N, C-alpha and C positions, 0 to 999 in steps of 0.2 A: 503493498499503501506505500502511496505517495505522500510526504510532507503534506501538499494540499489538503489530500482525504483525510489525513490525521487531523487535523487542525479541525477540520467540517466534523468530523464527528465529535473533536473535544466540546467543538461550540456547540453544535447539540445538548451534548450531556450537559454542559453547564446553564444552558439555558431551561431547560428538564428541570436541574435542581432546584432554579430560583422561582420558575413558573411554581413546581410542590412548596419548595418554603414560602411562595407569595399565596396560593393558596389554603395553606396550614392557618398562616395570620388572620385568616378572615373568618375562620369559626372562633364561637365561643362556648366554652363548656359549661352547659344547666344545668348540671347536675349528675348525679350517680345514686346506684343501687347495687347493691350484693344478691344475689339471688343462688338460688338452687331448688335443688330436684324435689322439695317438699312442699312446693309452692309452683302454681301453674300462672298466674297471672299476681302484677306487681306496677306500680305506678312511680315517675319519678315527678316530685311538685318543682317547677322554676319558682327559684328564689330570687335573690337579686339582681338575675342575668335577666328580668323579664324586656320584652321587648320586641319589638314587630319584627318578626323572623320571617325571608324567605324559602327556607329550606332545613330541614335536620338531618342527624343520621344518627344512627347509633353504633357505639366500639365498644367491642366485646373485651376484656382482661379475665386472663387465668384458667378460663374454659370454654369449650364452647356453647354456645346458647342458639338455638332455631327458636327463630320468632315466626308464630301464625300469624297475628294480627297486632298491629298498632294502633293507636288511637289517639290524637292529639287533640285536647281539649282547650279552648281558646275560652280568652279573657268577657268575651261576649257572649258565651254560650254554649256557641257552636261546637260541633265534633268532626275532625274530619278522619272516616276508616280508611285505612292500609293494609289492604291484604297481601301478606309475605311470604310464606313460605320458604322460609333464606334459612340455611344453619349456618352461620358467620363462628368460624373461629378461633380461638384465642388469638389476640389481634390484631383483627380483623374487625371490618366495619360493616354496614348494611351501605344501599347505595343510597347517594343525596336522595332527600323525599322532599319536595314541591311542596308547597302548601298552596292553599286553594283559598280565593277570597281578598279582602281589601284588610280587614284587621286580620294580621296576622298575631297577634299577640297572646301567645303560648304560655298556659298556667301549667297546665301537666300533661304528660304522657306516659299513657296505662300501655300494657303488653302481654299479651299473653306468648308464654313462650313451655319449651321442653330444655331441660339441662341432661346431662350425661348423669348418670346414677351413682358414677361409682364416688362422689361426694366432694369433689373438689370443690366451690364455689365460684359462683362468675362473676364478673364486676361491667354491669352494662353501664355504659354512661351516655349524654345527652348532650349533643354536640347541634349546635345554631350555626346559620348562617345569615347575615342583615342582607 
């Protein structure tokens, strides 16, 4: 490979890293909940970070979680239900979920899920992007 091609590849990688870091900065952590196989639903209440968000994502740590349904509860009393059927491995996250409507002030997010029954608890984090 020529020097020009290597420089092009290096430049592309540098742009991808910068774009990834920039995107990570746009997300705000809204809360988290430790979950295990003893329950099948839970809720994360948004506290100080309450705001008008365009999209949300759930990140998973420590153990995999299979999400069935996610319900976003807005301050105006409306709900948005998202059918998921996604298993997220430890260290992974759901796709970015676009929030509908004009007033998207998120009060809480509830979710129905399954976890691995081997006993390790997972941590589910709620992230929002303005």
